[in-house]
Structure formats: C-alpha cells, structure tokens
C-alpha positions in Angstrom: 0.0 0.0 0.0 1.3 3.4 -0.9 1.6 6.0 1.9 -0.9 8.7 1.1 -0.9 11.0 4.1 2.3 12.8 5.2 2.2 14.2 8.7 4.4 16.6 10.7 3.5 16.2 14.4 3.8 18.6 17.3 3.5 17.8 21.0 4.1 19.4 24.3 5.0 16.0 25.8 4.8 17.3 29.3 1.9 17.7 31.7 -0.3 14.9 30.3 0.4 11.4 29.1 -2.2 11.4 26.3 0.6 13.0 24.2 2.2 9.6 24.2 -0.9 7.7 23.2 -1.3 10.2 20.3 2.2 9.5 19.1 1.6 5.8 19.3 -1.5 6.2 17.1 0.7 7.9 14.5 3.5 5.3 14.8 1.1 2.4 14.4 -0.4 4.1 11.3 3.1 4.7 10.0 4.1 1.1 10.4 0.8 0.0 8.7 1.7 2.3 5.7 -1.4 4.4 6.3 0.7 7.5 6.9 4.2 8.7 6.5 5.2 10.3 9.8 7.9 12.8 8.7 9.0 14.4 12.0 8.1 15.3 15.6 8.3 18.8 17.0 8.4 19.4 20.8 6.9 22.7 21.9 7.5 22.4 25.7 11.1 21.6 26.4 12.7 20.1 29.5 15.9 18.2 30.1 14.6 14.8 29.1 12.2 15.9 26.3 14.1 14.8 23.2 15.7 11.7 24.8 12.3 10.5 26.0 10.6 11.1 22.6 13.5 9.4 21.0 13.2 6.4 23.3 9.5 6.0 22.6 10.1 6.2 18.9 12.8 3.6 19.1 10.4 1.4 21.1 7.9 1.8 18.2 10.5 1.0 15.6 10.0 4.4 14.0 12.9 6.7 13.3 12.1 10.3 12.3 13.8 13.6 13.1 12.9 15.4 16.3 12.9 19.2 16.6 12.5 21.3 19.7 11.4 24.9 20.4 14.5 26.1 22.3 12.6 29.1 23.7 9.9 27.0 25.2 11.7 25.9 28.3 9.3 24.7 31.0 9.6 23.5 34.6 10.1 19.7 34.4 9.0 19.0 37.9 6.1 16.5 38.0 6.8 15.1 34.5 7.9 11.8 35.8 7.2 9.9 32.6 9.9 11.8 30.6 12.6 10.7 33.0 11.3 7.1 33.0 11.2 7.0 29.2 14.6 8.5 28.9 16.1 5.4 30.7 15.2 3.3 27.7 17.4 3.0 24.5 17.4 6.2 22.5 19.4 7.7 19.6 18.9 11.4 20.5 20.7 12.1 23.7 19.9 15.8 24.3 17.7 18.6 23.2 20.9 20.3 21.8 21.2 17.5 19.3 17.9 18.5 17.7 17.1 21.3 15.2 14.9 24.2 16.0 11.4 22.7 15.3 10.2 25.4 12.9 13.4 25.1 10.9 12.9 21.3 10.8 9.3 21.9 9.6 10.6 24.2 6.9 13.2 21.8 5.7 10.8 18.9 5.8 8.1 20.7 3.8 10.5 22.2 1.3 12.0 18.8 0.5 8.6 17.0 0.3 7.3 15.7 -3.0 3.6 16.4 -2.5 1.7 17.8 0.5 1.5 17.1 4.2 -0.9 17.6 7.1 0.4 19.2 10.4 -1.0 17.8 13.7 -0.5 19.7 16.9 -1.6 18.4 20.3 0.3 20.9 22.5 1.1 24.6 22.3 0.9 26.0 18.8 3.8 28.4 18.7 5.9 26.2 16.4 3.3 26.6 13.7 3.3 30.4 14.3 7.1 30.4 14.0 6.8 28.5 10.7 4.2 30.9 9.3 6.3 33.9 10.3 9.5 32.5 8.8 11.2 34.0 5.8 13.1 32.6 2.8 16.1 30.5 3.7 18.5 27.9 2.3 15.7 25.3 2.2 13.1 27.4 0.3 12.8 30.8 -1.3 9.2 31.0 -0.1 8.0 32.7 3.1 6.5 30.5 5.7 2.9 31.4 4.7 3.8 30.7 1.0 5.4 27.4 1.9 2.5 26.2 4.0 0.1 27.2 1.3 2.0 25.2 -1.2 2.9 22.2 0.9 0.3 21.7 3.6 -3.3 20.4 3.2 -4.6 21.3 6.6 -3.6 21.9 10.2 -5.1 19.8 13.0 -5.1 21.3 16.5 -6.1 19.8 19.8 -7.0 23.2 21.2 -9.9 25.3 22.4 -13.2 24.6 23.9 -16.0 25.0 21.4 -19.2 24.0 23.4 -18.9 27.3 25.3 -18.4 30.9 24.1 -16.0 32.1 24.9 -14.2 28.8 25.5 -11.0 28.3 27.6 -8.6 25.5 27.1 -5.0 25.0 28.3 -3.2 24.7 25.0 -4.4 28.2 24.0 -4.4 30.0 27.4 -1.4 28.7 29.4 1.3 31.1 28.2 1.6 34.4 26.4 3.3 32.7 23.4 0.5 30.1 22.9 -2.1 32.8 23.2 -0.4 34.9 20.6 0.2 31.8 18.4 -3.5 30.8 18.6 -4.5 34.2 17.5 -1.9 34.5 14.8 -2.7 31.1 13.2 -6.4 31.8 13.1 -5.8 35.1 11.4 -3.0 34.1 9.0 -3.2 30.4 8.2 -3.5 30.0 4.4 -4.8 26.5 4.8 -7.9 25.0 6.6 -7.7 24.6 10.4 -9.4 21.6 12.2 -9.9 22.0 15.9 -10.7 19.2 18.3 -11.7 20.8 21.6 -11.5 20.0 25.3 -15.1 18.9 25.4 -14.6 16.1 22.8 -12.0 14.0 24.6 -13.0 14.7 28.2 -15.2 11.6 28.7 -13.3 9.3 26.4 -10.9 7.2 28.4 -8.2 5.2 26.7 -5.0 3.4 27.7 -6.9 1.2 30.2 -6.3 -2.0 28.3 -2.5 -1.9 28.0 -0.5 -5.0 28.8 2.1 -5.0 31.6 5.5 -4.3 30.2 4.2 -2.1 27.4 6.2 1.1 27.4 3.0 3.1 27.0 1.6 1.6 30.2 4.9 2.2 32.0 4.6 5.9 31.0 0.9 6.2 31.9 1.7 4.7 35.3 4.6 7.1 35.8 2.2 9.9 35.1 -0.2 8.6 37.7 -2.8 7.2 35.2 -2.4 3.4 35.3 -6.1 3.0 34.5 -6.1 5.2 31.4 -6.5 8.9 30.6 -8.7 11.4 28.9 -8.2 11.1 25.1 -7.9 14.6 23.7 -4.6 14.0 21.9 -5.1 10.5 20.5 -8.6 11.5 19.3 -6.9 14.3 17.3 -4.3 12.1 15.7 -6.8 9.3 15.0 -9.0 11.8 13.2 -6.1 13.0 11.1 -5.1 9.4 10.2 -8.7 8.6 9.2 -9.2 11.8 7.2 -12.9 10.8 6.6 -14.5 12.7 9.5 -17.9 11.0 9.1 -16.4 7.6 9.3 -14.3 8.7 12.2 -17.5 9.7 14.1 -17.5 13.5 13.7 -19.4 16.3 12.1 -17.6 19.5 11.3 -19.0 22.9 12.2 -17.5 25.4 9.7 -16.8 29.1 10.0 -14.1 31.3 11.4 -12.3 30.6 14.7 -11.0 33.5 16.8 -8.5 33.4 19.7 -8.0 36.4 21.9 -4.3 37.3 21.9 -4.3 38.4 25.5 -6.4 35.7 27.2 -6.3 32.8 24.7 -10.0 32.4 25.0 -11.6 31.1 21.8 -14.9 32.0 20.0 -16.3 30.9 16.7 -18.4 32.5 14.0 -20.3 29.8 12.1 -20.8 30.2 8.3 -18.6 30.0 5.3 -15.0 29.6 6.3 -12.0 27.3 6.2 -12.0 26.7 10.0 -14.0 24.0 11.7 -14.3 22.3 15.1 -15.3 18.7 15.5 -18.5 17.4 17.2 -18.9 13.8 18.2 -21.7 11.8 16.5 -21.2 8.5 18.3 -21.2 7.4 22.0 -17.9 7.7 23.8 -17.3 4.0 23.7 -17.1 4.2 19.9 -13.9 6.3 20.2 -12.4 4.6 23.2 -12.8 1.1 21.6 -11.2 2.2 18.3 -8.2 4.0 20.0 -7.7 1.2 22.5 -7.6 -1.3 19.7 -4.9 0.8 18.0 -2.7 1.5 20.9 -3.1 -1.8 22.8 -2.6 -4.3 20.0 0.8 -5.4 18.7 2.2 -3.4 15.7 
C-alpha cells in the first residue's frame, strides 16, 4: 500500500500522558503504511524531552527527526514519565542534538514531494514560527507561502467549542501560545481543524494496556495506570482517518478566533475554512477504536 498521508506532528510531551498515546496512534499508522510520519516537534522543552521522545520512537521502531522549540523551556518537575522513558534506549541524547522545530518543519516541507498535514496536540507556537519564517537555504518561499504550497490542513487539539468564549490550556497557558493561537487563526493559508476539550473529556483510553508495554509504563509514571482522557489520540486518530464522518464526527465550519491576551476562543459559524469537531457517536465508539490501535501489537 502506498503511503498517502504525510504528517508533521507537534506535541508538548509534558503535563499529560495522552501525548504519548497520540504518538503511538501515529507510529502504528506509519508502520501500517497508512501515513508517513515525517518528523516530531516538541513545543515544551525540559531536560529529558528529546531523549524521552526518541526512546518512545525507538520502542515503536519508527525513526524520524525530532525538533525542539528552544525558547519553550518549562519546569520539568512533575513530569515523571519523561525521566522514565529516557532510561530506555534512544538515539537522540539531548535537546541540543535537535534542530529548531520550525526550521525542521521548513526543511521537511521544502523537500517534500507532495503535501502534508500538520497535527499539533500541544502549544501552537511552532506553527506560528513556521508561518512567520522568511526565505532560507531550504526554500525561497516565506512561511505562509510554503505552508500554502505544501500543507493540506492543520489539525489542532486546542480550544473549547461548546462554550463561548471557551477556555482551554493549549491556547491559554502562556503568552506565546495565546499569541500563536490568535496568529494562526488570522493568517493560516490552509484549513484549520480543531478538536476541543469537550470532545475528549469523557473518552478514556490506555486502560487496556499490557504489563511491560512502554506506553503503560509511561501512563503509570504519570499517575494514570487506569487510562487517561483522550484529547490528543482522538486528534491524531481523526487526522489518520481523514474521513470525519467515518471517524465519528461532524464538522462545524466558519471562522475561529483566539484572543491574543487571554487565549479564549470564540467561533463565527458560516462560510469559512476553519472547523471544530462534534462527536456523532457514543464515547465507547472512540475509546474502543483507539484502545484497539494502541493496545494491539504493531
């Protein structure tokens, strides 16, 4: 089977363990030739960020470049799963061994024969940095021009869309993610697909993992041995599926807005290239599908 979907994936890989489940969804789809995972960008950086991502990718038998946002240094206290994962075999031994994520995105897109989707389950500032970038050795195009030429759509686990205004951590936590959410909504030249807080809140996954599975080890280190809310894996699973109806969603189209000062989101329904997803199936529909993907052998 030919790979038809190219994906650049961004993650904060920090406060929650559903980031890891989301990456497993992509790795399993990559190994099944459903997608081509091109790279991973880390947008919340601590000492063990790149080594722990690298260790998980090695465990999945997927080797792709890792980029980091060097300005997004966070307090690593409480992120026990990073330290646990970094004890396993990994090729990338430090954040310094990685490229700046937005540069990696530029290089990856410029060299791509065809188009890609971008998925982001953490803070969106890498995408903003990409859009704001200028011509370089990889491409004579500006970031906006390059994205318009090489990106199909951008998928974001961000916002809360069942309330107005909505408030959700990935858009409100820091000044740069508030600014980024606003900038992307105003300047993205390609469609935006939002999966909000309300979608994954009551869908629990990771509760059927076998002992010894590195994903279960990470969930346990996080304090979630019996599973976790599924915001991030639901986003990546939807991106892999592409067919939103079959994936159990309807899309509400219009124009998304993010306040640059507060990060709170609003939405104007109507003609527009932005949409947020609404579930059309019971929660068990999504949990069963994701658990089957992340719990089964590759």
